[in-house]
C-alpha positions in Angstrom: 0.1 0.0 -0.1 1.0 3.4 -0.9 1.9 5.5 2.1 0.6 9.3 2.5 3.2 11.8 1.6 3.5 14.8 3.3 6.4 16.5 1.4 6.6 15.6 -2.2 10.2 16.3 -3.6 10.8 19.2 -6.4 10.5 17.5 -9.4 7.3 15.7 -8.6 5.8 18.8 -7.5 6.7 20.7 -10.8 5.2 17.8 -12.9 2.4 17.5 -10.8 2.8 13.9 -10.3 2.5 12.0 -7.0 5.6 11.2 -5.2 5.8 8.3 -3.1 8.1 10.0 -0.7 11.0 7.8 -0.5 14.6 9.3 0.4 14.6 8.9 -3.9 11.3 8.5 -4.9 10.8 6.0 -8.0 9.9 9.1 -10.3 13.1 10.7 -9.9 15.3 7.0 -10.0 13.2 6.1 -13.3 14.2 9.4 -15.3 17.9 9.8 -13.4 17.0 13.1 -11.9 18.4 14.5 -8.5 15.8 13.8 -6.0 15.3 17.0 -3.4 12.8 18.2 -1.1 12.6 21.9 0.2 13.5 21.8 3.9 10.9 24.2 4.8 7.2 22.7 3.9 5.1 25.7 4.9 1.9 24.6 3.3 0.2 23.5 7.2 1.2 26.8 8.5 -1.1 28.9 9.8 -1.8 32.3 10.7 -3.2 33.1 14.2 -6.8 34.7 14.5 -4.5 37.6 16.0 -2.0 38.0 12.9 -4.7 38.0 10.1 -6.7 40.8 11.9 -3.5 42.5 12.0 -2.9 42.0 8.7 -6.1 42.7 7.6 -5.6 46.7 9.5 -2.5 47.1 7.7 -4.5 46.5 4.3 -7.1 48.9 5.4 -4.7 51.3 6.5 -2.7 51.1 3.2 -5.8 51.5 1.1 -6.8 54.7 3.2 -3.6 55.9 2.6 -3.7 55.5 -1.1 -7.2 56.6 -1.5 -5.5 60.4 0.1 -2.2 60.0 -1.9 -4.7 59.1 -5.4 -6.8 62.4 -4.3 -3.6 64.8 -4.1 -2.0 64.0 -7.0 -4.9 63.7 -9.4 -7.2 67.1 -7.8 -8.2 69.6 -10.3 -6.2 72.5 -9.1 -3.1 74.5 -10.3 -0.4 73.7 -7.2 3.4 74.1 -7.3 5.2 70.6 -6.7 6.9 72.0 -3.7 3.1 72.0 -2.3 2.0 68.7 -3.2 5.2 67.0 -2.2 4.8 68.6 1.2 1.1 67.1 1.4 2.2 63.7 0.3 5.1 63.6 3.1 2.2 64.7 5.9 0.6 61.8 4.6 3.2 59.1 4.3 5.1 60.2 7.2 2.8 58.3 10.1 3.2 55.3 8.0 6.8 55.0 8.0 7.0 55.6 11.8 8.0 52.7 13.6 4.9 51.1 14.6 5.0 50.7 18.3 3.3 47.4 19.5 -0.1 48.4 21.5 -0.3 47.5 25.3 -1.8 44.6 25.6 -5.4 44.4 27.2 -6.0 42.0 30.2 -8.2 39.3 29.3 -11.2 38.7 32.0 -10.8 35.9 33.8 -13.8 33.9 34.4 -14.0 33.1 37.6 -15.1 29.2 37.5 -15.1 26.4 40.2 -14.5 23.2 39.1 -15.5 19.5 40.3 -15.1 15.9 39.9 -16.1 14.5 42.7 -18.6 12.1 40.6 -15.8 10.2 38.9 -16.0 12.3 36.0 -14.2 14.9 33.9 -14.7 18.5 35.1 -17.9 20.1 35.7 -17.8 23.6 35.5 -19.7 25.9 37.8 -19.9 29.8 37.3 -19.9 32.1 40.6 -24.0 32.4 40.0 -24.4 29.1 40.9 -25.7 27.3 44.1 -22.3 25.0 43.7 -19.7 27.8 43.5 -16.7 26.9 46.0 -18.9 23.9 47.2 -17.0 21.4 45.3 -13.8 19.9 45.7 -11.2 18.5 43.0 -10.3 15.3 43.7 -7.3 14.3 41.8 -8.1 10.0 41.9 -11.8 10.9 40.7 -10.8 12.9 37.7 -9.4 9.4 36.2 -11.3 7.8 33.8 -11.6 3.9 32.6 -10.3 3.0 29.5 -12.9 0.6 27.5 -12.4 -3.2 27.3 -9.5 -4.0 25.0 -11.5 -7.1 23.5 -13.3 -4.9 20.9 -10.3 -4.4 19.0 -10.6 -8.0 18.4 -13.9 -7.7 16.7 -13.1 -7.9 12.9 -17.0 -6.9 12.4 -16.6 -4.0 14.8 -13.5 -2.8 12.9 -15.1 -3.2 9.5 -18.0 -0.5 11.1 -15.6 1.9 12.6 -13.5 2.1 9.3 -17.3 2.7 7.0 -18.1 5.5 9.1 -14.8 7.2 9.4 -14.2 6.0 5.2 -17.9 7.2 3.9 -19.2 9.3 6.9 -16.8 11.7 8.2 -16.3 14.6 8.3 -19.9 14.7 6.8 -22.4 16.2 9.9 -20.0 14.2 12.5 -17.6 17.2 12.5 -17.9 16.7 16.2 -15.7 13.8 16.5 -12.1 14.3 15.9 -10.8 11.0 14.4 -7.2 10.8 15.4 -7.7 11.4 19.2 -10.2 8.9 19.1 -8.5 6.1 16.7 -5.5 6.7 19.1 -6.9 5.9 22.1 -8.6 2.7 20.8 -5.5 1.4 19.3 -2.9 2.6 22.0 -4.8 2.1 25.2 -1.8 2.5 27.1 -1.4 6.3 26.1 -5.3 6.5 27.3 -6.7 10.3 27.0 -10.4 9.7 27.3 -11.6 10.1 23.8 -12.7 6.8 23.5 -15.2 4.9 25.3 -17.5 1.8 25.0 -20.7 3.9 24.2 -18.6 6.1 21.8 -17.0 2.8 20.0 -20.7 0.9 19.7 -22.0 4.3 18.6 -20.1 5.0 15.6 -20.1 1.7 15.3 -24.0 1.7 14.7 -23.3 4.5 11.9 -20.4 2.2 10.0 -22.8 -0.5 10.0 -25.5 1.5 8.0 -23.3 2.0 5.2 -22.1 -1.7 5.1 -22.5 -3.8 1.9 -23.3 -6.5 3.4 -26.1 -7.7 4.9 -25.1 -9.0 7.9 -22.8 -6.1 9.4 -26.2 -3.8 8.3 -28.5 -5.8 10.7 -25.6 -5.7 13.6 -26.8 -1.7 13.7 -29.8 -1.7 15.9 -27.6 -4.1 18.1 -24.9 -1.8 18.1 -27.3 1.2 18.8 -29.0 -0.3 21.6 -25.7 -1.4 23.0 -24.2 2.5 23.0 -27.7 3.3 24.4 -27.8 1.2 27.3 -24.3 2.0 28.5 -25.0 5.3 28.8 -28.4 5.6 30.2 -27.4 2.9 32.9 -24.3 4.4 34.3 -22.7 7.4 32.2 -25.5 9.8 32.0 -24.6 11.8 35.2 -20.9 11.5 34.6 -20.0 14.2 32.0 -17.2 13.3 29.5 -16.5 14.2 26.3 -16.5 10.8 24.8 -20.2 10.6 26.1 -21.0 13.7 24.7 -20.0 12.3 21.4 -21.6 9.3 21.7 -25.0 10.7 22.5 -24.6 12.7 19.2 -23.7 9.7 17.4 -26.7 8.2 18.4 -29.1 11.2 17.5 -27.9 10.9 14.0 -28.6 7.2 13.9 -32.1 8.3 14.7 -32.1 11.4 12.7 -31.3 9.0 9.9 -34.0 6.6 10.3 -36.6 9.5 10.4 -37.0 10.0 14.7 -36.9 13.6 14.6 -37.9 13.6 18.5 -35.9 11.1 19.4 -32.7 12.8 17.6 -33.6 15.9 18.9 -34.0 14.7 23.0 -30.5 13.1 22.8 -29.0 15.9 20.7 -30.6 18.0 23.6 -28.8 15.7 26.3 -25.4 16.2 24.7 -25.4 19.6 24.3 -26.2 20.1 28.0 -23.6 17.5 29.0 -21.0 19.8 26.7 -22.2 22.9 29.2 -21.5 21.3 32.2 -18.3 20.2 31.1 -17.4 24.2 30.4 -16.9 23.4 26.4 -17.7 26.6 25.4 -14.9 28.3 27.5 -11.6 28.4 27.0 -9.8 27.0 29.8 -6.8 29.3 29.2 -9.4 32.1 30.3 -10.5 30.1 33.7 -10.0 31.7 36.6 -10.4 28.7 39.2 -11.9 28.9 42.1 -12.0 26.2 45.1 -12.9 25.7 48.6 -9.0 25.4 49.6 -7.1 28.5 48.9 -4.2 26.2 46.6 -3.9 27.4 43.4 -4.1 24.4 41.0 -2.0 24.4 37.9 -3.2 24.0 34.1 -5.8 20.9 33.8 -5.6 20.7 30.4 -2.7 20.4 27.6 -2.5 22.9 24.4 -4.1 19.3 22.6 -6.8 18.8 24.7 -8.1 22.4 24.2 -7.4 22.0 20.5 -10.0 18.9 20.6 -12.3 20.7 22.8 -12.7 23.2 19.9 -13.1 20.7 17.6 -15.9 19.0 19.5 -17.5 22.5 20.4 -17.6 23.5 17.0 -18.8 20.5 15.6 -21.9 20.6 17.9 -22.1 23.7 17.0 -23.0 22.6 13.4 -24.9 19.5 13.9 -27.2 22.0 16.6 -27.7 24.1 13.6 -28.1 21.3 10.9 -31.0 20.0 13.3 -32.7 23.3 14.0 -33.2 24.2 10.3 -34.3 20.6 9.5 -36.9 20.7 12.2 -37.8 24.3 12.3 -36.3 25.1 16.1 -34.8 27.3 17.8 -30.8 26.8 18.2 -29.3 25.7 21.3 -25.6 26.3 20.8 -24.4 29.8 20.5 -21.6 31.4 19.3 -22.1 34.5 21.5 -21.6 32.3 24.2 -18.0 30.9 23.3 -14.7 31.8 24.6 -13.1 28.5 22.9 -11.2 29.4 19.8 -11.9 28.3 16.4 -11.0 24.6 15.2 -7.6 25.0 13.8 -5.6 21.8 11.9 -4.7 19.3 14.3 -1.8 16.7 13.4 -2.5 13.5 11.5 -1.7 10.2 12.6 -0.2 7.4 10.5 -1.4 3.8 10.2 -4.9 4.7 9.7 -5.0 4.8 6.2 -8.1 1.8 6.1 -10.0 4.7 8.4 -9.6 7.5 5.5 -11.3 7.4 2.2 -8.9 6.6 -0.3 -9.3 8.5 -4.0 -8.5 6.8 -6.9 -5.9 7.0 -9.4 -8.3 8.5 -11.8 -7.0 12.0 -13.5 -10.8 13.1 -12.2 -10.1 12.1 -8.4 -9.5 14.9 -6.0 -7.3 15.2 -2.8 -9.0 14.7 0.4 -9.6 18.0 2.6 -8.7 17.8 6.0 -11.7 18.3 8.5 -10.6 21.6 9.9 -11.1 23.2 6.0 -14.5 22.2 6.1 -15.6 22.7 9.4 -14.9 26.2 9.2 -16.9 26.9 6.3 -19.8 24.4 7.9 -19.4 27.3 10.6 -20.3 30.1 8.7 -23.1 28.2 6.9 -24.4 27.7 10.7 -24.0 31.0 11.7 -26.6 32.2 8.7 -28.9 29.5 10.0 -28.5 31.1 13.3 -29.9 34.2 11.9 -32.4 32.7 9.7 -34.4 31.1 13.0 -33.5 34.1 14.8 -36.0 35.7 12.5 -38.2 33.1 12.4 -38.5 32.6 16.4 -38.2 36.8 17.3 -41.5 38.2 18.4 -41.5 40.8 15.1 -42.1 37.8 13.0 -44.5 35.5 15.0 -47.3 35.0 12.8 -49.2 32.9 10.8 -48.5 34.1 7.4 -45.1 33.2 7.4 -44.1 37.1 7.2 -40.5 36.0 8.1 -40.3 35.1 4.8 -39.8 38.7 2.9 -38.2 39.4 0.2 -35.8 41.9 1.7 -34.7 39.4 4.4 -34.7 36.3 1.8 -32.3 38.7 -0.3 -30.3 39.7 2.4 -29.6 35.5 3.3 -29.0 34.9 -0.1 -26.6 37.8 -0.3 -24.6 36.3 3.0 -24.7 32.8 1.1 -23.2 34.5 -2.3 -20.5 35.9 -0.5 -19.5 32.9 1.5 -19.3 30.8 -1.5 -17.3 33.2 -3.3 -14.9 33.3 -0.4 -13.8 29.6 -0.2 -10.3 28.7 -0.1 -9.7 27.8 -3.6 -9.4 24.1 -2.9 -12.9 24.3 -1.6 -14.5 26.1 -4.7 -16.5 24.5 -7.2 -19.1 25.3 -10.0 -21.6 22.7 -11.8 -18.7 22.1 -14.2 -16.1 20.8 -11.9 -19.0 18.9 -10.4 -19.5 17.1 -13.9 -15.8 16.4 -14.3 -14.4 15.6 -10.6 -15.3 12.1 -9.1 -17.2 12.1 -5.6 -15.5 12.5 -2.7 -16.8 12.8 0.5 -14.7 15.0 2.1 -15.9 17.5 -0.2 -19.2 16.7 -0.3 -20.5 18.1 3.2 -20.4 21.7 2.6 -21.6 21.7 -0.4 -24.6 19.8 0.4 -25.2 21.9 3.8 -25.3 24.8 1.3 -27.7 23.3 -0.7 -29.9 22.3 2.0 -29.8 25.9 3.3 -30.7 27.6 -0.2 -33.8 25.2 -1.1 -34.3 25.7 2.7 -34.6 29.4 2.2 -35.8 29.9 -1.0 -38.1 26.8 -1.5 -41.6 29.0 -0.9 -40.4 31.0 -3.9 -40.1 28.3 -6.6 -43.5 28.9 -8.1 -43.1 32.7 -8.1 -43.0 33.0 -11.8 -41.3 36.2 -12.6 -38.3 36.3 -14.2 -36.7 38.4 -12.4 -36.8 36.7 -9.4 -33.6 36.3 -7.5 -34.5 33.5 -5.5 -36.4 31.8 -8.1 -33.2 31.7 -10.2 -31.2 30.3 -7.5 -33.4 28.2 -6.7 -33.4 26.5 -9.5 -30.0 26.9 -10.3 -29.3 24.7 -6.8 -31.4 22.2 -7.8 -29.6 21.7 -10.7 -26.3 21.8 -9.0 -27.5 19.6 -6.4 -28.8 16.7 -9.2 -25.2 16.9 -10.7 -23.6 16.2 -7.2 -25.9 13.5 -6.2 -25.6 12.1 -9.9 -21.6 11.7 -9.6 -22.7 10.0 -6.2 -24.7 7.2 -7.8 -22.0 6.9 -10.4 -19.4 6.5 -7.4 -21.3 3.3 -5.7 -20.6 4.4 -2.3 -23.1 4.1 0.6 -25.0 7.2 1.6 -24.5 9.9 4.4 -27.2 11.7 6.4 -26.6 14.7 4.0 -27.1 12.9 1.0 -30.5 11.4 1.9 -31.9 14.4 3.1 -30.5 16.8 0.1 -32.3 14.2 -2.1 -35.1 14.4 -0.1 -35.4 18.1 -0.3 -34.4 18.2 -3.8 -37.2 16.0 -5.2 -39.8 17.8 -3.0 -39.0 21.1 -4.5 -38.7 19.8 -7.5 -42.3 18.5 -7.3 -42.9 21.9 -5.8 -42.2 23.7 -9.0 -44.1 21.2 -11.4 -47.2 20.6 -9.1 -47.4 24.5 -8.9 -47.3 25.2 -12.6 -47.3 22.0 -14.8 -47.0 23.7 -17.8 -43.7 25.1 -16.7 -42.2 21.5 -16.7 -38.9 21.2 -18.7 -36.5 18.3 -19.5 -34.1 19.2 -16.9 -36.8 19.0 -14.3 -37.6 15.3 -15.3 -33.8 14.5 -15.0 -33.4 16.1 -11.7 -36.2 14.1 -10.6 -34.9 10.9 -12.0 -31.3 11.6 -10.0 -33.4 12.4 -6.9 -35.3 9.3 -7.0 -32.6 6.9 -7.4 -30.2 8.4 -5.0 -33.3 8.4 -2.5 -34.0 4.3 -3.7 -30.4 3.7 -3.3 -30.2 4.9 0.2 -33.6 2.7 1.2 -31.2 -0.4 2.3 -29.0 2.0 4.5 -31.6 4.8 6.1 -35.3 4.3 7.2 -35.8 8.1 6.5 -35.1 7.1 2.7 -37.4 4.4 2.8 -39.9 6.1 4.5 -40.2 9.2 2.4 -40.3 7.6 -0.9 -43.0 4.8 0.4 -45.0 8.2 1.8 -44.5 10.1 -1.6 -45.9 7.3 -3.7 -48.6 6.3 -1.5 -49.7 9.9 -0.9 -49.5 10.9 -5.0 -51.5 7.6 -5.5 -54.1 8.5 -2.6 -54.6 11.9 -4.3 -54.8 10.9 -7.8 -52.1 13.1 -8.9 -51.8 11.1 -12.4 -49.2 13.8 -13.7 -46.8 13.2 -10.8 -47.4 9.6 -10.7 -46.0 9.3 -14.3 -43.4 11.1 -13.1 -42.7 8.8 -10.8 -43.3 5.9 -12.7 -40.6 7.3 -15.1 -38.0 7.8 -12.2 -38.5 4.1 -11.1 -38.0 2.7 -14.8 -34.6 5.1 -14.7 -33.5 2.9 -11.7 -34.2 -0.9 -11.0 -35.9 -0.7 -7.8 -34.3 -3.3 -4.8 -36.9 -3.9 -2.8 -40.2 -6.5 -4.0 -43.3 -6.2 -2.2 -42.1 -8.6 0.5 -39.4 -6.3 1.5 -42.0 -3.0 1.6 -44.1 -5.2 3.8 -40.8 -6.3 6.2 -39.6 -2.7 6.4 -43.4 -1.4 7.0 -44.3 -3.9 9.0 -46.5 -2.8 12.5 -47.3 0.5 11.0 -50.7 1.9 10.3 -51.9 2.0 7.3 -53.2 5.4 7.7 -49.5 6.8 7.7 -50.0 8.4 10.7 -46.4 7.7 11.8 -44.9 9.4 8.9 -46.7 12.5 9.9 -46.4 12.3 13.7 -42.4 11.9 14.2 -40.8 12.6 10.4 -38.8 15.6 9.4 -39.2 14.4 5.5 -43.4 15.1 5.8 -43.1 18.9 6.2 -41.2 18.6 2.6 -44.1 17.3 0.8 -47.0 20.1 2.8 -47.7 21.2 -0.5 -49.3 17.7 -1.6 -52.3 18.6 1.6 -53.3 21.6 -0.3 -54.6 22.8 -3.8 -53.3 26.2 -3.2 -49.3 26.2 -2.6 -48.8 29.7 -3.4 -48.1 32.2 -1.0 -48.0 35.6 -0.1 -44.3 36.4 0.3 -43.9 40.0 -0.7 
């Protein structure tokens, strides 16, 4: 197996070919070239937030100075050259003085009291708490028990863990840091507290969902229940980062099966545990208070702070995503956080089986680091937070969907447009690049999240027939790009993630809404898009119950209402894809469910995506 090369030689860089990383690489040896590597590889060097802000301030200052110089040089007046030169010196002289460092403003220290008497990680209590100064630090109680080492000998479980990290990571599960988890899993002697039995089983449950083997897929419910039992039997009252992560994995599992309420409850418990741990706070800013007068040394290493940062901002993204889908207020807020933004963390060696490996095809793209996509996901989540704030503010409360005014939608769409234009070069995409490049899971999460947000925002406007409607155009373009992205996914044969399932359901519902509201406007591209969405959902049925339920609900609802035109479209899409589910399969999937489909309406997010099928009037006053 070719090992990952972190520093290609100069010749391979110039020729833009893969380097094997050997002392004298195979390419140079074959061509008789001198194999050299630059001694200073700065590709992974990142500026700190302070340095970035200082450079931005410098650019702003230089732009202002340049504007003043232009105003003097090109002013419409006859002035002596000496006078102009004097004015220029006055403007430029402050700029050439040596910049004196500004005095550092001391950071406000947050007084906290830390207790570990329950035997778990440190619980944080602020100065208003009744427990403040009433807890004791017990060094012996802060340790955590490593997991059962025998789990490493389970080939089925290992395979499921590999599946998760190859096909569903980072996706929307950015609250997990793969390297710290695997380091604890494979090296229990250096256990850092980022792995536990309940987290192992929770991740394995998600990994089993995307297995090709029926036997492994059938293990998913068992893994899920094992993790859930371990948490609620003894861990729910003991705060740990790995227990928080396990709860979110269980929430993600329930979300994939369409059990919205269960998913919401599990994620809520995880976030509460996070605040118990103070995961939103930077430990460097703690002023630790104890009942004793003894000072306490730093209780966290820099690496611990970085991992906690990854966990917090991953929770931030997941909370906003779930709140968007369910139309509920957010829980994790940026305004409450002092933890620094997530940065690139060191990579591990020997975990190639847990990393998606792109093919050698010229159309393949290199993997993105999870920290890169997380930054972009956080920016999208900020937009989600603003949207939900508008929805739930007292000024927008009403039954007329008044929050969806054209002005507000325009502002949100402008934010998304700027977000996309400012992506790093390696993360940018267009419909052309989507067609050309192979599907890569590490590039898909921020793209799919973007499409989901665009469609959720602009879906009510898809039936607005004015040619100059920006929301209408944006929605049409998003549906077209999403279909291209999902088509490449279908060609890849890879298992679907949660974002794949939800984006395909939202895509097919938005397209059907457009056709249902204006049958005469149906185009060939609409039919082509529907076929792609239908194929994606059908492929996902063997992995996620949400896909199966949504497809069943859609077919049944259209047939029940006698919508012949839509029935023909769905039948046409079905012919494009050879369905893998027989009537017996459907009976097994829906065994025990009520025939009147109350199960679909009560606790499944997807039913809201097809609410237009329940009314003849799908227009809405959105001016």
